[in-house]
mmCIF file of the N, C-alpha and C atoms, coordinates in Angstrom:
data_MODEL
# 
_entry.id   MODEL 
# 
loop_
_atom_site.group_PDB 
_atom_site.id 
_atom_site.type_symbol 
_atom_site.label_atom_id 
_atom_site.label_alt_id 
_atom_site.label_comp_id 
_atom_site.label_asym_id 
_atom_site.label_entity_id 
_atom_site.label_seq_id 
_atom_site.pdbx_PDB_ins_code 
_atom_site.Cartn_x 
_atom_site.Cartn_y 
_atom_site.Cartn_z 
_atom_site.occupancy 
_atom_site.B_iso_or_equiv 
_atom_site.pdbx_formal_charge 
_atom_site.auth_seq_id 
_atom_site.auth_comp_id 
_atom_site.auth_asym_id 
_atom_site.auth_atom_id 
_atom_site.pdbx_PDB_model_num 
ATOM 1   N N  . MET A 1 1  ? 112.093 78.934 85.218  1.00 0.00 ? 1  MET A N  1 
ATOM 2   C CA . MET A 1 1  ? 110.869 79.656 85.440  1.00 0.00 ? 1  MET A CA 1 
ATOM 3   C C  . MET A 1 1  ? 109.713 78.660 85.349  1.00 0.00 ? 1  MET A C  1 
ATOM 4   N N  . ARG A 1 2  ? 108.721 78.914 86.197  1.00 0.00 ? 2  ARG A N  1 
ATOM 5   C CA . ARG A 1 2  ? 107.499 78.103 86.133  1.00 0.00 ? 2  ARG A CA 1 
ATOM 6   C C  . ARG A 1 2  ? 106.350 78.903 86.729  1.00 0.00 ? 2  ARG A C  1 
ATOM 7   N N  . PRO A 1 3  ? 105.129 78.554 86.355  1.00 0.00 ? 3  PRO A N  1 
ATOM 8   C CA . PRO A 1 3  ? 103.981 79.241 86.942  1.00 0.00 ? 3  PRO A CA 1 
ATOM 9   C C  . PRO A 1 3  ? 103.903 78.962 88.440  1.00 0.00 ? 3  PRO A C  1 
ATOM 10  N N  . LEU A 1 4  ? 103.561 79.972 89.199  1.00 0.00 ? 4  LEU A N  1 
ATOM 11  C CA . LEU A 1 4  ? 103.342 79.818 90.635  1.00 0.00 ? 4  LEU A CA 1 
ATOM 12  C C  . LEU A 1 4  ? 101.853 80.035 90.880  1.00 0.00 ? 4  LEU A C  1 
ATOM 13  N N  . GLU A 1 5  ? 101.134 78.922 90.951  1.00 0.00 ? 5  GLU A N  1 
ATOM 14  C CA . GLU A 1 5  ? 99.678  78.942 91.100  1.00 0.00 ? 5  GLU A CA 1 
ATOM 15  C C  . GLU A 1 5  ? 99.101  79.926 90.081  1.00 0.00 ? 5  GLU A C  1 
ATOM 16  N N  . ASP A 1 6  ? 98.233  80.808 90.518  1.00 0.00 ? 6  ASP A N  1 
ATOM 17  C CA . ASP A 1 6  ? 97.668  81.797 89.595  1.00 0.00 ? 6  ASP A CA 1 
ATOM 18  C C  . ASP A 1 6  ? 98.272  83.180 89.833  1.00 0.00 ? 6  ASP A C  1 
ATOM 19  N N  . LEU A 1 7  ? 99.422  83.224 90.518  1.00 0.00 ? 7  LEU A N  1 
ATOM 20  C CA . LEU A 1 7  ? 100.035 84.504 90.892  1.00 0.00 ? 7  LEU A CA 1 
ATOM 21  C C  . LEU A 1 7  ? 100.945 85.091 89.826  1.00 0.00 ? 7  LEU A C  1 
ATOM 22  N N  . GLY A 1 8  ? 101.646 84.248 89.108  1.00 0.00 ? 8  GLY A N  1 
ATOM 23  C CA . GLY A 1 8  ? 102.613 84.726 88.132  1.00 0.00 ? 8  GLY A CA 1 
ATOM 24  C C  . GLY A 1 8  ? 103.669 83.676 87.857  1.00 0.00 ? 8  GLY A C  1 
ATOM 25  N N  . VAL A 1 9  ? 104.879 84.128 87.570  1.00 0.00 ? 9  VAL A N  1 
ATOM 26  C CA . VAL A 1 9  ? 105.971 83.230 87.198  1.00 0.00 ? 9  VAL A CA 1 
ATOM 27  C C  . VAL A 1 9  ? 107.038 83.258 88.282  1.00 0.00 ? 9  VAL A C  1 
ATOM 28  N N  . GLU A 1 10 ? 107.487 82.069 88.644  1.00 0.00 ? 10 GLU A N  1 
ATOM 29  C CA . GLU A 1 10 ? 108.471 81.888 89.705  1.00 0.00 ? 10 GLU A CA 1 
ATOM 30  C C  . GLU A 1 10 ? 109.824 81.499 89.119  1.00 0.00 ? 10 GLU A C  1 
ATOM 31  N N  . VAL A 1 11 ? 110.880 82.057 89.680  1.00 0.00 ? 11 VAL A N  1 
ATOM 32  C CA . VAL A 1 11 ? 112.229 81.614 89.367  1.00 0.00 ? 11 VAL A CA 1 
ATOM 33  C C  . VAL A 1 11 ? 112.604 80.575 90.430  1.00 0.00 ? 11 VAL A C  1 
ATOM 34  N N  . LEU A 1 12 ? 113.168 79.469 89.994  1.00 0.00 ? 12 LEU A N  1 
ATOM 35  C CA . LEU A 1 12 ? 113.589 78.455 90.940  1.00 0.00 ? 12 LEU A CA 1 
ATOM 36  C C  . LEU A 1 12 ? 114.879 77.811 90.471  1.00 0.00 ? 12 LEU A C  1 
ATOM 37  N N  . TYR A 1 13 ? 115.574 77.197 91.417  1.00 0.00 ? 13 TYR A N  1 
ATOM 38  C CA . TYR A 1 13 ? 116.856 76.570 91.106  1.00 0.00 ? 13 TYR A CA 1 
ATOM 39  C C  . TYR A 1 13 ? 117.109 75.465 92.112  1.00 0.00 ? 13 TYR A C  1 
ATOM 40  N N  . SER A 1 14 ? 117.966 74.557 91.729  1.00 0.00 ? 14 SER A N  1 
ATOM 41  C CA . SER A 1 14 ? 118.389 73.477 92.604  1.00 0.00 ? 14 SER A CA 1 
ATOM 42  C C  . SER A 1 14 ? 119.811 73.112 92.212  1.00 0.00 ? 14 SER A C  1 
ATOM 43  N N  . LEU A 1 15 ? 120.661 73.003 93.188  1.00 0.00 ? 15 LEU A N  1 
ATOM 44  C CA . LEU A 1 15 ? 122.066 72.683 92.929  1.00 0.00 ? 15 LEU A CA 1 
ATOM 45  C C  . LEU A 1 15 ? 122.508 71.492 93.754  1.00 0.00 ? 15 LEU A C  1 
ATOM 46  N N  . SER A 1 16 ? 123.447 70.759 93.224  1.00 0.00 ? 16 SER A N  1 
ATOM 47  C CA . SER A 1 16 ? 124.096 69.697 93.976  1.00 0.00 ? 16 SER A CA 1 
ATOM 48  C C  . SER A 1 16 ? 124.849 70.320 95.151  1.00 0.00 ? 16 SER A C  1 
ATOM 49  N N  . PRO A 1 17 ? 124.869 69.662 96.302  1.00 0.00 ? 17 PRO A N  1 
ATOM 50  C CA . PRO A 1 17 ? 125.611 70.211 97.440  1.00 0.00 ? 17 PRO A CA 1 
ATOM 51  C C  . PRO A 1 17 ? 127.071 70.548 97.105  1.00 0.00 ? 17 PRO A C  1 
ATOM 52  N N  . ALA A 1 18 ? 127.668 69.864 96.170  1.00 0.00 ? 18 ALA A N  1 
ATOM 53  C CA . ALA A 1 18 ? 129.057 70.157 95.786  1.00 0.00 ? 18 ALA A CA 1 
ATOM 54  C C  . ALA A 1 18 ? 129.196 71.547 95.168  1.00 0.00 ? 18 ALA A C  1 
ATOM 55  N N  . ALA A 1 19 ? 128.104 72.107 94.673  1.00 0.00 ? 19 ALA A N  1 
ATOM 56  C CA . ALA A 1 19 ? 128.127 73.430 94.029  1.00 0.00 ? 19 ALA A CA 1 
ATOM 57  C C  . ALA A 1 19 ? 127.683 74.556 94.965  1.00 0.00 ? 19 ALA A C  1 
ATOM 58  N N  . TRP A 1 20 ? 127.249 74.210 96.163  1.00 0.00 ? 20 TRP A N  1 
ATOM 59  C CA . TRP A 1 20 ? 126.758 75.221 97.099  1.00 0.00 ? 20 TRP A CA 1 
ATOM 60  C C  . TRP A 1 20 ? 127.870 76.184 97.492  1.00 0.00 ? 20 TRP A C  1 
ATOM 61  N N  . GLY A 1 21 ? 127.495 77.427 97.715  1.00 0.00 ? 21 GLY A N  1 
ATOM 62  C CA . GLY A 1 21 ? 128.433 78.418 98.236  1.00 0.00 ? 21 GLY A CA 1 
ATOM 63  C C  . GLY A 1 21 ? 129.429 78.962 97.222  1.00 0.00 ? 21 GLY A C  1 
ATOM 64  N N  . ARG A 1 22 ? 129.200 78.728 95.955  1.00 0.00 ? 22 ARG A N  1 
ATOM 65  C CA . ARG A 1 22 ? 130.142 79.169 94.924  1.00 0.00 ? 22 ARG A CA 1 
ATOM 66  C C  . ARG A 1 22 ? 129.576 80.257 94.021  1.00 0.00 ? 22 ARG A C  1 
ATOM 67  N N  . GLY A 1 23 ? 128.366 80.724 94.329  1.00 0.00 ? 23 GLY A N  1 
ATOM 68  C CA . GLY A 1 23 ? 127.771 81.820 93.574  1.00 0.00 ? 23 GLY A CA 1 
ATOM 69  C C  . GLY A 1 23 ? 127.015 81.404 92.332  1.00 0.00 ? 23 GLY A C  1 
ATOM 70  N N  . PHE A 1 24 ? 126.942 80.104 92.055  1.00 0.00 ? 24 PHE A N  1 
ATOM 71  C CA . PHE A 1 24 ? 126.270 79.646 90.838  1.00 0.00 ? 24 PHE A CA 1 
ATOM 72  C C  . PHE A 1 24 ? 124.777 79.957 90.844  1.00 0.00 ? 24 PHE A C  1 
ATOM 73  N N  . ALA A 1 25 ? 124.112 79.756 91.980  1.00 0.00 ? 25 ALA A N  1 
ATOM 74  C CA . ALA A 1 25 ? 122.671 80.008 92.044  1.00 0.00 ? 25 ALA A CA 1 
ATOM 75  C C  . ALA A 1 25 ? 122.376 81.479 91.787  1.00 0.00 ? 25 ALA A C  1 
ATOM 76  N N  . THR A 1 26 ? 123.140 82.360 92.414  1.00 0.00 ? 26 THR A N  1 
ATOM 77  C CA . THR A 1 26 ? 122.922 83.795 92.210  1.00 0.00 ? 26 THR A CA 1 
ATOM 78  C C  . THR A 1 26 ? 123.158 84.185 90.763  1.00 0.00 ? 26 THR A C  1 
ATOM 79  N N  . GLU A 1 27 ? 124.245 83.713 90.190  1.00 0.00 ? 27 GLU A N  1 
ATOM 80  C CA . GLU A 1 27 ? 124.578 84.055 88.806  1.00 0.00 ? 27 GLU A CA 1 
ATOM 81  C C  . GLU A 1 27 ? 123.507 83.560 87.831  1.00 0.00 ? 27 GLU A C  1 
ATOM 82  N N  . ALA A 1 28 ? 123.098 82.320 87.987  1.00 0.00 ? 28 ALA A N  1 
ATOM 83  C CA . ALA A 1 28 ? 122.099 81.753 87.074  1.00 0.00 ? 28 ALA A CA 1 
ATOM 84  C C  . ALA A 1 28 ? 120.733 82.404 87.269  1.00 0.00 ? 28 ALA A C  1 
ATOM 85  N N  . ALA A 1 29 ? 120.321 82.559 88.515  1.00 0.00 ? 29 ALA A N  1 
ATOM 86  C CA . ALA A 1 29 ? 119.014 83.159 88.782  1.00 0.00 ? 29 ALA A CA 1 
ATOM 87  C C  . ALA A 1 29 ? 118.974 84.615 88.324  1.00 0.00 ? 29 ALA A C  1 
ATOM 88  N N  . ARG A 1 30 ? 120.073 85.340 88.482  1.00 0.00 ? 30 ARG A N  1 
ATOM 89  C CA . ARG A 1 30 ? 120.108 86.734 88.014  1.00 0.00 ? 30 ARG A CA 1 
ATOM 90  C C  . ARG A 1 30 ? 119.878 86.797 86.500  1.00 0.00 ? 30 ARG A C  1 
ATOM 91  N N  . ALA A 1 31 ? 120.518 85.901 85.755  1.00 0.00 ? 31 ALA A N  1 
ATOM 92  C CA . ALA A 1 31 ? 120.346 85.880 84.298  1.00 0.00 ? 31 ALA A CA 1 
ATOM 93  C C  . ALA A 1 31 ? 118.889 85.572 83.926  1.00 0.00 ? 31 ALA A C  1 
ATOM 94  N N  . VAL A 1 32 ? 118.273 84.645 84.627  1.00 0.00 ? 32 VAL A N  1 
ATOM 95  C CA . VAL A 1 32 ? 116.888 84.277 84.345  1.00 0.00 ? 32 VAL A CA 1 
ATOM 96  C C  . VAL A 1 32 ? 115.946 85.430 84.691  1.00 0.00 ? 32 VAL A C  1 
ATOM 97  N N  . VAL A 1 33 ? 116.149 86.055 85.847  1.00 0.00 ? 33 VAL A N  1 
ATOM 98  C CA . VAL A 1 33 ? 115.307 87.181 86.255  1.00 0.00 ? 33 VAL A CA 1 
ATOM 99  C C  . VAL A 1 33 ? 115.435 88.336 85.260  1.00 0.00 ? 33 VAL A C  1 
ATOM 100 N N  . ASP A 1 34 ? 116.665 88.660 84.885  1.00 0.00 ? 34 ASP A N  1 
ATOM 101 C CA . ASP A 1 34 ? 116.874 89.740 83.910  1.00 0.00 ? 34 ASP A CA 1 
ATOM 102 C C  . ASP A 1 34 ? 116.174 89.432 82.592  1.00 0.00 ? 34 ASP A C  1 
ATOM 103 N N  . HIS A 1 35 ? 116.297 88.203 82.128  1.00 0.00 ? 35 HIS A N  1 
ATOM 104 C CA . HIS A 1 35 ? 115.648 87.799 80.877  1.00 0.00 ? 35 HIS A CA 1 
ATOM 105 C C  . HIS A 1 35 ? 114.128 87.897 81.002  1.00 0.00 ? 35 HIS A C  1 
ATOM 106 N N  . ALA A 1 36 ? 113.594 87.425 82.119  1.00 0.00 ? 36 ALA A N  1 
ATOM 107 C CA . ALA A 1 36 ? 112.148 87.442 82.324  1.00 0.00 ? 36 ALA A CA 1 
ATOM 108 C C  . ALA A 1 36 ? 111.587 88.862 82.337  1.00 0.00 ? 36 ALA A C  1 
ATOM 109 N N  . LEU A 1 37 ? 112.310 89.780 82.971  1.00 0.00 ? 37 LEU A N  1 
ATOM 110 C CA . LEU A 1 37 ? 111.797 91.142 83.114  1.00 0.00 ? 37 LEU A CA 1 
ATOM 111 C C  . LEU A 1 37 ? 112.068 92.021 81.898  1.00 0.00 ? 37 LEU A C  1 
ATOM 112 N N  . THR A 1 38 ? 113.117 91.710 81.150  1.00 0.00 ? 38 THR A N  1 
ATOM 113 C CA . THR A 1 38 ? 113.450 92.562 80.000  1.00 0.00 ? 38 THR A CA 1 
ATOM 114 C C  . THR A 1 38 ? 112.983 91.931 78.697  1.00 0.00 ? 38 THR A C  1 
ATOM 115 N N  . THR A 1 39 ? 113.607 90.845 78.300  1.00 0.00 ? 39 THR A N  1 
ATOM 116 C CA . THR A 1 39 ? 113.307 90.221 77.016  1.00 0.00 ? 39 THR A CA 1 
ATOM 117 C C  . THR A 1 39 ? 111.865 89.712 76.944  1.00 0.00 ? 39 THR A C  1 
ATOM 118 N N  . VAL A 1 40 ? 111.443 88.982 77.968  1.00 0.00 ? 40 VAL A N  1 
ATOM 119 C CA . VAL A 1 40 ? 110.091 88.426 77.983  1.00 0.00 ? 40 VAL A CA 1 
ATOM 120 C C  . VAL A 1 40 ? 109.066 89.508 78.344  1.00 0.00 ? 40 VAL A C  1 
ATOM 121 N N  . GLY A 1 41 ? 109.462 90.456 79.165  1.00 0.00 ? 41 GLY A N  1 
ATOM 122 C CA . GLY A 1 41 ? 108.578 91.553 79.531  1.00 0.00 ? 41 GLY A CA 1 
ATOM 123 C C  . GLY A 1 41 ? 107.568 91.241 80.618  1.00 0.00 ? 41 GLY A C  1 
ATOM 124 N N  . LEU A 1 42 ? 107.885 90.296 81.499  1.00 0.00 ? 42 LEU A N  1 
ATOM 125 C CA . LEU A 1 42 ? 106.969 89.998 82.598  1.00 0.00 ? 42 LEU A CA 1 
ATOM 126 C C  . LEU A 1 42 ? 106.860 91.199 83.530  1.00 0.00 ? 42 LEU A C  1 
ATOM 127 N N  . PRO A 1 43 ? 105.689 91.391 84.138  1.00 0.00 ? 43 PRO A N  1 
ATOM 128 C CA . PRO A 1 43 ? 105.515 92.525 85.042  1.00 0.00 ? 43 PRO A CA 1 
ATOM 129 C C  . PRO A 1 43 ? 106.194 92.332 86.394  1.00 0.00 ? 43 PRO A C  1 
ATOM 130 N N  . GLU A 1 44 ? 106.487 91.089 86.759  1.00 0.00 ? 44 GLU A N  1 
ATOM 131 C CA . GLU A 1 44 ? 107.177 90.783 88.006  1.00 0.00 ? 44 GLU A CA 1 
ATOM 132 C C  . GLU A 1 44 ? 107.686 89.354 87.957  1.00 0.00 ? 44 GLU A C  1 
ATOM 133 N N  . VAL A 1 45 ? 108.592 89.044 88.866  1.00 0.00 ? 45 VAL A N  1 
ATOM 134 C CA . VAL A 1 45 ? 109.110 87.691 89.039  1.00 0.00 ? 45 VAL A CA 1 
ATOM 135 C C  . VAL A 1 45 ? 108.898 87.324 90.500  1.00 0.00 ? 45 VAL A C  1 
ATOM 136 N N  . LEU A 1 46 ? 108.510 86.081 90.741  1.00 0.00 ? 46 LEU A N  1 
ATOM 137 C CA . LEU A 1 46 ? 108.229 85.584 92.081  1.00 0.00 ? 46 LEU A CA 1 
ATOM 138 C C  . LEU A 1 46 ? 109.211 84.492 92.468  1.00 0.00 ? 46 LEU A C  1 
ATOM 139 N N  . ALA A 1 47 ? 109.282 84.220 93.770  1.00 0.00 ? 47 ALA A N  1 
ATOM 140 C CA . ALA A 1 47 ? 110.077 83.098 94.273  1.00 0.00 ? 47 ALA A CA 1 
ATOM 141 C C  . ALA A 1 47 ? 109.465 82.638 95.580  1.00 0.00 ? 47 ALA A C  1 
ATOM 142 N N  . GLU A 1 48 ? 109.606 81.360 95.882  1.00 0.00 ? 48 GLU A N  1 
ATOM 143 C CA . GLU A 1 48 ? 109.216 80.807 97.174  1.00 0.00 ? 48 GLU A CA 1 
ATOM 144 C C  . GLU A 1 48 ? 110.441 80.170 97.797  1.00 0.00 ? 48 GLU A C  1 
ATOM 145 N N  . VAL A 1 49 ? 110.645 80.446 99.078  1.00 0.00 ? 49 VAL A N  1 
ATOM 146 C CA . VAL A 1 49 ? 111.795 79.899 99.796  1.00 0.00 ? 49 VAL A CA 1 
ATOM 147 C C  . VAL A 1 49 ? 111.294 79.256 101.083 1.00 0.00 ? 49 VAL A C  1 
ATOM 148 N N  . ASP A 1 50 ? 111.762 78.043 101.352 1.00 0.00 ? 50 ASP A N  1 
ATOM 149 C CA . ASP A 1 50 ? 111.420 77.403 102.620 1.00 0.00 ? 50 ASP A CA 1 
ATOM 150 C C  . ASP A 1 50 ? 111.860 78.295 103.772 1.00 0.00 ? 50 ASP A C  1 
ATOM 151 N N  . GLU A 1 51 ? 110.948 78.523 104.706 1.00 0.00 ? 51 GLU A N  1 
ATOM 152 C CA . GLU A 1 51 ? 111.294 79.320 105.878 1.00 0.00 ? 51 GLU A CA 1 
ATOM 153 C C  . GLU A 1 51 ? 112.506 78.689 106.561 1.00 0.00 ? 51 GLU A C  1 
ATOM 154 N N  . GLY A 1 52 ? 113.499 79.475 106.861 1.00 0.00 ? 52 GLY A N  1 
ATOM 155 C CA . GLY A 1 52 ? 114.704 78.969 107.503 1.00 0.00 ? 52 GLY A CA 1 
ATOM 156 C C  . GLY A 1 52 ? 115.818 78.606 106.545 1.00 0.00 ? 52 GLY A C  1 
ATOM 157 N N  . ASN A 1 53 ? 115.572 78.627 105.242 1.00 0.00 ? 53 ASN A N  1 
ATOM 158 C CA . ASN A 1 53 ? 116.616 78.334 104.263 1.00 0.00 ? 53 ASN A CA 1 
ATOM 159 C C  . ASN A 1 53 ? 117.392 79.629 104.012 1.00 0.00 ? 53 ASN A C  1 
ATOM 160 N N  . THR A 1 54 ? 118.350 79.882 104.872 1.00 0.00 ? 54 THR A N  1 
ATOM 161 C CA . THR A 1 54 ? 119.067 81.157 104.826 1.00 0.00 ? 54 THR A CA 1 
ATOM 162 C C  . THR A 1 54 ? 119.888 81.323 103.553 1.00 0.00 ? 54 THR A C  1 
ATOM 163 N N  . ALA A 1 55 ? 120.424 80.247 103.023 1.00 0.00 ? 55 ALA A N  1 
ATOM 164 C CA . ALA A 1 55 ? 121.230 80.358 101.801 1.00 0.00 ? 55 ALA A CA 1 
ATOM 165 C C  . ALA A 1 55 ? 120.365 80.831 100.631 1.00 0.00 ? 55 ALA A C  1 
ATOM 166 N N  . SER A 1 56 ? 119.201 80.221 100.450 1.00 0.00 ? 56 SER A N  1 
ATOM 167 C CA . SER A 1 56 ? 118.322 80.641 99.356  1.00 0.00 ? 56 SER A CA 1 
ATOM 168 C C  . SER A 1 56 ? 117.739 82.029 99.606  1.00 0.00 ? 56 SER A C  1 
ATOM 169 N N  . THR A 1 57 ? 117.476 82.354 100.850 1.00 0.00 ? 57 THR A N  1 
ATOM 170 C CA . THR A 1 57 ? 117.007 83.701 101.163 1.00 0.00 ? 57 THR A CA 1 
ATOM 171 C C  . THR A 1 57 ? 118.052 84.732 100.759 1.00 0.00 ? 57 THR A C  1 
ATOM 172 N N  . ARG A 1 58 ? 119.320 84.456 101.008 1.00 0.00 ? 58 ARG A N  1 
ATOM 173 C CA . ARG A 1 58 ? 120.391 85.379 100.596 1.00 0.00 ? 58 ARG A CA 1 
ATOM 174 C C  . ARG A 1 58 ? 120.439 85.521 99.083  1.00 0.00 ? 58 ARG A C  1 
ATOM 175 N N  . VAL A 1 59 ? 120.298 84.427 98.354  1.00 0.00 ? 59 VAL A N  1 
ATOM 176 C CA . VAL A 1 59 ? 120.303 84.490 96.890  1.00 0.00 ? 59 VAL A CA 1 
ATOM 177 C C  . VAL A 1 59 ? 119.162 85.377 96.407  1.00 0.00 ? 59 VAL A C  1 
ATOM 178 N N  . ILE A 1 60 ? 117.971 85.112 96.871  1.00 0.00 ? 60 ILE A N  1 
ATOM 179 C CA . ILE A 1 60 ? 116.788 85.836 96.417  1.00 0.00 ? 60 ILE A CA 1 
ATOM 180 C C  . ILE A 1 60 ? 116.873 87.321 96.769  1.00 0.00 ? 60 ILE A C  1 
ATOM 181 N N  . THR A 1 61 ? 117.329 87.636 97.971  1.00 0.00 ? 61 THR A N  1 
ATOM 182 C CA . THR A 1 61 ? 117.419 89.049 98.350  1.00 0.00 ? 61 THR A CA 1 
ATOM 183 C C  . THR A 1 61 ? 118.552 89.760 97.606  1.00 0.00 ? 61 THR A C  1 
ATOM 184 N N  . ARG A 1 62 ? 119.623 89.057 97.272  1.00 0.00 ? 62 ARG A N  1 
ATOM 185 C CA . ARG A 1 62 ? 120.677 89.656 96.431  1.00 0.00 ? 62 ARG A CA 1 
ATOM 186 C C  . ARG A 1 62 ? 120.125 90.083 95.075  1.00 0.00 ? 62 ARG A C  1 
ATOM 187 N N  . LEU A 1 63 ? 119.137 89.366 94.598  1.00 0.00 ? 63 LEU A N  1 
ATOM 188 C CA . LEU A 1 63 ? 118.528 89.670 93.309  1.00 0.00 ? 63 LEU A CA 1 
ATOM 189 C C  . LEU A 1 63 ? 117.518 90.814 93.397  1.00 0.00 ? 63 LEU A C  1 
ATOM 190 N N  . GLY A 1 64 ? 117.232 91.255 94.607  1.00 0.00 ? 64 GLY A N  1 
ATOM 191 C CA . GLY A 1 64 ? 116.326 92.380 94.789  1.00 0.00 ? 64 GLY A CA 1 
ATOM 192 C C  . GLY A 1 64 ? 114.884 91.999 95.085  1.00 0.00 ? 64 GLY A C  1 
ATOM 193 N N  . LEU A 1 65 ? 114.595 90.720 95.219  1.00 0.00 ? 65 LEU A N  1 
ATOM 194 C CA . LEU A 1 65 ? 113.240 90.305 95.550  1.00 0.00 ? 65 LEU A CA 1 
ATOM 195 C C  . LEU A 1 65 ? 112.969 90.601 97.026  1.00 0.00 ? 65 LEU A C  1 
ATOM 196 N N  . THR A 1 66 ? 111.730 90.954 97.335  1.00 0.00 ? 66 THR A N  1 
ATOM 197 C CA . THR A 1 66 ? 111.350 91.262 98.712  1.00 0.00 ? 66 THR A CA 1 
ATOM 198 C C  . THR A 1 66 ? 110.173 90.392 99.119  1.00 0.00 ? 66 THR A C  1 
ATOM 199 N N  . PRO A 1 67 ? 110.087 90.043 100.413 1.00 0.00 ? 67 PRO A N  1 
ATOM 200 C CA . PRO A 1 67 ? 109.008 89.167 100.872 1.00 0.00 ? 67 PRO A CA 1 
ATOM 201 C C  . PRO A 1 67 ? 107.655 89.876 100.838 1.00 0.00 ? 67 PRO A C  1 
ATOM 202 N N  . PHE A 1 68 ? 106.607 89.091 100.518 1.00 0.00 ? 68 PHE A N  1 
ATOM 203 C CA . PHE A 1 68 ? 105.263 89.666 100.530 1.00 0.00 ? 68 PHE A CA 1 
ATOM 204 C C  . PHE A 1 68 ? 104.221 88.760 101.166 1.00 0.00 ? 68 PHE A C  1 
ATOM 205 N N  . ALA A 1 69 ? 104.538 87.484 101.412 1.00 0.00 ? 69 ALA A N  1 
ATOM 206 C CA . ALA A 1 69 ? 103.554 86.586 102.027 1.00 0.00 ? 69 ALA A CA 1 
ATOM 207 C C  . ALA A 1 69 ? 104.252 85.350 102.571 1.00 0.00 ? 69 ALA A C  1 
ATOM 208 N N  . THR A 1 70 ? 103.587 84.702 103.513 1.00 0.00 ? 70 THR A N  1 
ATOM 209 C CA . THR A 1 70 ? 104.001 83.392 104.011 1.00 0.00 ? 70 THR A CA 1 
ATOM 210 C C  . THR A 1 70 ? 102.827 82.450 103.790 1.00 0.00 ? 70 THR A C  1 
ATOM 211 N N  . VAL A 1 71 ? 103.120 81.288 103.200 1.00 0.00 ? 71 VAL A N  1 
ATOM 212 C CA . VAL A 1 71 ? 102.081 80.295 102.928 1.00 0.00 ? 71 VAL A CA 1 
ATOM 213 C C  . VAL A 1 71 ? 102.552 78.940 103.433 1.00 0.00 ? 71 VAL A C  1 
ATOM 214 N N  . GLN A 1 72 ? 101.630 78.032 103.618 1.00 0.00 ? 72 GLN A N  1 
ATOM 215 C CA . GLN A 1 72 ? 101.972 76.696 104.065 1.00 0.00 ? 72 GLN A CA 1 
ATOM 216 C C  . GLN A 1 72 ? 102.321 75.825 102.865 1.00 0.00 ? 72 GLN A C  1 
ATOM 217 N N  . GLY A 1 73 ? 103.506 75.239 102.868 1.00 0.00 ? 73 GLY A N  1 
ATOM 218 C CA . GLY A 1 73 ? 103.917 74.304 101.835 1.00 0.00 ? 73 GLY A CA 1 
ATOM 219 C C  . GLY A 1 73 ? 103.797 72.885 102.326 1.00 0.00 ? 73 GLY A C  1 
ATOM 220 N N  . GLU A 1 74 ? 104.153 71.932 101.490 1.00 0.00 ? 74 GLU A N  1 
ATOM 221 C CA . GLU A 1 74 ? 104.068 70.518 101.869 1.00 0.00 ? 74 GLU A CA 1 
ATOM 222 C C  . GLU A 1 74 ? 104.975 70.186 103.041 1.00 0.00 ? 74 GLU A C  1 
ATOM 223 N N  . LEU A 1 75 ? 106.140 70.854 103.119 1.00 0.00 ? 75 LEU A N  1 
ATOM 224 C CA . LEU A 1 75 ? 107.121 70.548 104.163 1.00 0.00 ? 75 LEU A CA 1 
ATOM 225 C C  . LEU A 1 75 ? 107.208 71.622 105.239 1.00 0.00 ? 75 LEU A C  1 
ATOM 226 N N  . GLY A 1 76 ? 106.327 72.603 105.163 1.00 0.00 ? 76 GLY A N  1 
ATOM 227 C CA . GLY A 1 76 ? 106.343 73.676 106.154 1.00 0.00 ? 76 GLY A CA 1 
ATOM 228 C C  . GLY A 1 76 ? 106.122 75.022 105.504 1.00 0.00 ? 76 GLY A C  1 
ATOM 229 N N  . PRO A 1 77 ? 106.299 76.092 106.283 1.00 0.00 ? 77 PRO A N  1 
ATOM 230 C CA . PRO A 1 77 ? 106.048 77.433 105.759 1.00 0.00 ? 77 PRO A CA 1 
ATOM 231 C C  . PRO A 1 77 ? 107.002 77.818 104.628 1.00 0.00 ? 77 PRO A C  1 
ATOM 232 N N  . LEU A 1 78 ? 106.446 78.552 103.654 1.00 0.00 ? 78 LEU A N  1 
ATOM 233 C CA . LEU A 1 78 ? 107.214 79.104 102.543 1.00 0.00 ? 78 LEU A CA 1 
ATOM 234 C C  . LEU A 1 78 ? 107.054 80.617 102.559 1.00 0.00 ? 78 LEU A C  1 
ATOM 235 N N  . ILE A 1 79 ? 108.147 81.319 102.354 1.00 0.00 ? 79 ILE A N  1 
ATOM 236 C CA . ILE A 1 79 ? 108.108 82.767 102.227 1.00 0.00 ? 79 ILE A CA 1 
ATOM 237 C C  . ILE A 1 79 ? 108.056 83.080 100.732 1.00 0.00 ? 79 ILE A C  1 
ATOM 238 N N  . ARG A 1 80 ? 107.082 83.895 100.334 1.00 0.00 ? 80 ARG A N  1 
ATOM 239 C CA . ARG A 1 80 ? 106.967 84.318 98.934  1.00 0.00 ? 80 ARG A CA 1 
ATOM 240 C C  . ARG A 1 80 ? 107.629 85.682 98.758  1.00 0.00 ? 80 ARG A C  1 
ATOM 241 N N  . TYR A 1 81 ? 108.378 85.794 97.671  1.00 0.00 ? 81 TYR A N  1 
ATOM 242 C CA . TYR A 1 81 ? 109.109 87.015 97.333  1.00 0.00 ? 81 TYR A CA 1 
ATOM 243 C C  . TYR A 1 81 ? 108.684 87.478 95.955  1.00 0.00 ? 81 TYR A C  1 
ATOM 244 N N  . ARG A 1 82 ? 108.881 88.779 95.691  1.00 0.00 ? 82 ARG A N  1 
ATOM 245 C CA . ARG A 1 82 ? 108.589 89.316 94.353  1.00 0.00 ? 82 ARG A CA 1 
ATOM 246 C C  . ARG A 1 82 ? 109.573 90.422 94.016  1.00 0.00 ? 82 ARG A C  1 
ATOM 247 N N  . LEU A 1 83 ? 109.737 90.614 92.709  1.00 0.00 ? 83 LEU A N  1 
ATOM 248 C CA . LEU A 1 83 ? 110.512 91.730 92.175  1.00 0.00 ? 83 LEU A CA 1 
ATOM 249 C C  . LEU A 1 83 ? 109.718 92.304 91.024  1.00 0.00 ? 83 LEU A C  1 
ATOM 250 N N  . ARG A 1 84 ? 109.472 93.591 91.113  1.00 0.00 ? 84 ARG A N  1 
ATOM 251 C CA . ARG A 1 84 ? 108.820 94.334 90.014  1.00 0.00 ? 84 ARG A CA 1 
ATOM 252 C C  . ARG A 1 84 ? 109.836 95.361 89.520  1.00 0.00 ? 84 ARG A C  1 
ATOM 253 N N  . PRO A 1 85 ? 109.980 95.439 88.198  1.00 0.00 ? 85 PRO A N  1 
ATOM 254 C CA . PRO A 1 85 ? 110.979 96.399 87.687  1.00 0.00 ? 85 PRO A CA 1 
ATOM 255 C C  . PRO A 1 85 ? 110.594 97.840 87.958  1.00 0.00 ? 85 PRO A C  1 
# 
């Protein structure tokens, strides 16, 4: 988790290519999102995904986050997602 500008808290992850496609990102991110919304009591959780990164989009949408904005990132467009309990 980290602050996302002045919007709120973002869940993020990065895996070695050897770990891709094995469900680790979904499992870990789900635990973090659940902790953030229940134990910590955040009003929402955010995420940014590079436009066209279908694998990360699948992870984020599996967690129930929905898109709400597109912004320009350093390497191109980013889709912003949020989940409110």
